[in-house]
Structure formats: C-alpha cells, structure tokens
C-alpha positions in Angstrom: 85.1 96.9 95.1 87.2 98.0 91.4 90.4 99.9 91.6 92.2 102.5 89.5 92.8 101.0 86.0 90.4 97.6 86.4 88.3 98.4 82.8 91.3 99.9 80.7 94.7 97.7 82.1 94.3 96.2 78.7 94.6 99.2 76.5 96.7 101.1 80.2 100.9 100.3 77.9 99.2 101.6 74.7 97.0 104.8 76.2 99.8 105.5 77.9 103.1 105.1 74.4 99.9 107.0 72.6 99.6 110.3 75.2 103.4 110.3 76.1 105.2 108.7 72.8 109.3 108.6 72.7 109.2 110.6 76.3 107.2 107.6 77.9 109.9 105.1 76.9 113.5 107.5 78.0 112.3 107.9 81.7 111.9 104.0 81.4 115.0 104.1 80.8 116.1 106.5 82.6 114.5 104.8 85.3 116.2 101.4 84.6 118.9 103.5 84.8 119.1 104.4 88.1 118.1 101.7 89.7 121.1 100.4 88.1 123.2 103.0 89.8 121.3 102.5 93.2 121.9 98.3 93.5 123.9 96.6 90.6 122.2 94.1 91.5 120.2 92.1 94.5 116.5 91.1 95.3 113.6 94.2 94.1 110.2 94.1 95.6 108.3 97.2 92.6 105.5 98.7 94.7 102.2 99.4 92.7 104.2 96.9 89.6 101.0 97.9 87.0 101.5 96.0 83.3 105.7 95.4 84.1 106.6 98.2 82.9 110.0 98.4 84.9 109.1 94.4 86.8 109.4 93.0 83.1 113.4 94.3 82.3 114.9 94.4 85.5 114.3 90.2 85.0 115.4 90.7 82.6 118.4 92.3 83.8 119.5 89.3 85.9 117.0 90.7 89.6 115.4 89.2 91.7 111.7 91.0 91.3 108.7 90.8 93.0 106.0 92.7 91.9 103.0 94.1 94.0 99.5 95.6 92.7 96.3 95.8 93.6 94.1 96.7 90.3 93.9 93.2 89.0 92.8 93.6 86.2 96.8 95.3 85.9 97.8 92.2 87.3 96.6 90.1 84.1 97.5 92.1 82.2 101.9 91.6 83.9 100.7 88.2 83.2 100.4 88.8 79.2 103.3 91.2 78.6 105.4 88.2 80.5 104.4 85.3 78.6 106.0 87.9 75.5 109.3 87.6 77.1 109.1 83.6 78.6 109.5 85.4 82.3 106.7 83.9 85.4 107.6 86.5 87.3 106.4 86.7 91.1 102.4 88.4 90.9 101.3 89.9 94.4 97.6 90.6 93.5 97.1 93.0 97.2 97.4 96.2 98.6 101.0 97.6 99.8 99.5 97.6 103.1 98.3 94.2 103.0 101.4 92.5 100.9 103.0 89.6 102.8 106.1 87.9 101.9 109.3 88.7 100.4 111.9 90.7 101.8 114.4 92.5 99.2 117.4 94.8 99.6 115.5 97.5 96.7 111.4 99.3 97.1 110.3 100.8 94.4 107.1 103.2 94.0 107.3 104.8 90.8 105.1 106.5 88.6 103.0 108.3 91.4 102.5 105.4 93.7 102.7 106.6 96.9 99.4 109.1 95.8 96.5 107.1 95.9 97.2 106.7 99.0 94.0 108.7 100.3 94.7 109.5 103.9 98.2 109.6 106.6 97.2 107.0 108.6 97.4 105.2 104.5 99.8 106.4 103.7 101.8 105.0 107.9 100.7 102.0 106.2 101.5 101.6 103.8 105.0 103.1 104.0 105.9 100.5 107.6 104.7 97.9 105.9 107.2 99.4 103.0 109.3 99.3 105.4 109.6 95.3 107.3 110.1 94.4 103.8 113.1 95.7 103.8 116.5 94.1 103.8 119.2 95.7 106.6 120.2 98.4 104.8 118.0 98.6 102.4 116.7 100.9 100.1 113.2 102.7 99.7 113.8 104.8 95.3 110.1 106.4 94.9 108.1 109.2 92.6 106.2 111.8 94.3 104.2 114.8 91.5 105.1 118.0 92.5 101.8 120.0 93.3 102.3 121.5 89.5 101.3 118.6 88.3 97.5 118.6 90.5 97.1 121.9 90.1 97.4 121.6 85.9 93.6 120.9 86.1 93.2 119.8 81.9 96.6 116.5 82.2 96.0 115.5 78.4 93.8 116.3 75.8 94.2 114.8 73.1 91.9 114.4 70.5 93.7 112.7 66.5 91.6 110.2 64.1 92.3 107.3 66.1 93.0 107.9 69.7 91.2 110.2 72.1 91.6 111.1 74.9 91.5 113.8 78.4 92.3 114.1 82.4 91.5 115.9 84.1 92.0 116.5 88.1 89.9 118.5 90.0 89.9 119.7 93.8 88.4 118.1 95.9 89.1 119.6 99.4 92.9 118.3 102.1 95.0 118.7 98.9 92.6 115.6 97.6 91.9 115.3 94.1 89.7 113.7 91.1 91.1 111.1 88.5 88.6 111.3 85.7 89.5 109.8 82.7 88.3 109.3 79.0 89.5 107.1 76.6 88.5 105.7 72.9 90.6 105.4 69.7 91.4 102.2 67.2 93.1 99.3 69.4 94.7 96.6 67.3 92.0 96.8 65.2 89.4 97.3 67.2 87.6 100.3 68.5 88.0 100.6 72.4 86.0 102.9 74.6 86.7 103.3 78.6 86.2 105.7 81.7 87.1 105.4 84.6 87.3 107.8 88.0 88.9 107.5 91.2 90.5 110.3 93.9 94.2 110.6 94.7 95.6 113.5 96.5 99.4 115.7 97.1 101.1 115.0 99.5 104.8 116.7 100.3 108.0 116.2 100.7 107.8 117.0 104.6 105.0 115.8 105.3 106.3 112.2 103.4 109.5 112.7 105.1 108.0 113.1 108.6 106.3 109.7 108.4 109.7 107.9 106.6 111.7 108.6 109.7 109.0 107.5 111.6 109.1 104.7 109.9 112.6 104.1 110.6 113.5 105.8 107.4 117.0 107.8 106.8 116.9 110.3 103.7 120.3 110.0 101.7 119.8 113.4 100.8 121.3 112.1 97.4 119.2 114.5 93.8 118.4 112.7 91.3 118.6 115.6 88.5 117.6 112.9 85.0 113.8 113.5 85.8 112.9 116.9 86.6 110.9 118.4 83.6 109.0 115.2 84.2 106.9 117.0 87.0 107.9 114.7 90.4 110.8 115.0 92.6 112.5 111.3 93.2 113.8 110.4 96.7 115.9 107.6 97.4 115.6 106.3 101.2 117.6 103.6 103.6 116.1 101.3 105.9 117.9 102.5 109.2 
C-alpha cells in the first residue's frame, strides 16, 4: 500500500531545503540541542524517522539509534543518506504501532509524525506501543501542529524558474484534512515532477494528554520556547 512521501522520497530533503532554507537547518539544530538537553547520552528510537534528518546526526553524536519509518521510499533514501556518512543505523520499515524491536531511553515523534494517525484508536495504539518500547523512567519527545497550521489552507506556494511547489490542506470532517502537494523543477541537473495526497489530522493537546495518561505517561511540563515560531507545540512526557 502506497504511503505518504513514497513517490518523492528522493526529492524530500531537496524540496524542504528549497522551501524553508535556513529555517529548516536551524530547526534541525534546535531540535538536536533540545534532545541533547533531555538525554545527554543513551539510546533513542526515532519514530517517523523519514530520511534520517535526526537519526544520522544523533548517531554521529554517539547515541544508539533505531529508526522507524513506514514509507519504503523514505527508508531507501535514508539508506542512501547514511551511506554518505559511513553509518549503519538500524532501520525498521513499519508503522509505529507495528514496531517490535529494542527499547530505548528516549522516543521521538517529531515533525508532525502523530498527525498521520487519523483515528483515536490508531493514535492510542501508537502511543501504547511507544510506551512499551521506552525503558523505565524514559522519555517521549514529540511535536503537535497547532490549528493555525491546519487552517492556513495554502501551506506552501513557491514559483521560481527551477523550483515550483504547492502544498494545500483542505478540511474534510472531524479535524481530518487532506494534504495535497505538487512539485516540479530541476534536481541534480534533471527535470523532476511529483504529486502526493494523503490524510492528516489535527489533535488537540487535551485529547493527546488524556491518551498519553491513559497509556502510562506523565507530562514533565517542560517548556520549549525555542520552537514557538514553528506552528507546533513541543512536549516532553515521562514513562511512569
């Protein structure tokens, strides 16, 4: 079954760098700094690891990292990216709820990962499995897009000579939105073009907090003001 990002994983890093430029780089740096503060050393599971944006630098910082990614296209691009750094990170090609491997001191679900869970049952199963794979007294660090992000409608609209990208969100029902993307341009000297469409969901902090508590987590109430401009709220929960 086709997953979000499958057909444009090759262009994923390029598209985001072209779209957000320095902001994308700075977001990655701030995220890594926050992780360093939460867990100075130890083991990490990167749920929704994508192309390795966090897993690769964390491994280079001597963390023990397991990457979990549902999109086979993203997994293949992750493998290509880590080869450039002579790394051999363990990558699990499965959903978060299906993951059944090692445990870690810290679990990550960053860059709108939880919004790909559409139903409350799916989200609860996801959170339950994350809990099961965190070591005692371990942590769960995640972000949750705010409603302002979903209500924006046109998320991205870039039209240049060699890069054109449009991303739109359309509301369906029950806080479920359809994400539609079209992009074309020049990549490594060659023309490219892709389209993608999938569902994502807005989850309120209150709903998520209830589900997290039901699955054994407690809010650390740590505040991450450095991410205020991202359109998402970053939270840190601890395994009881």
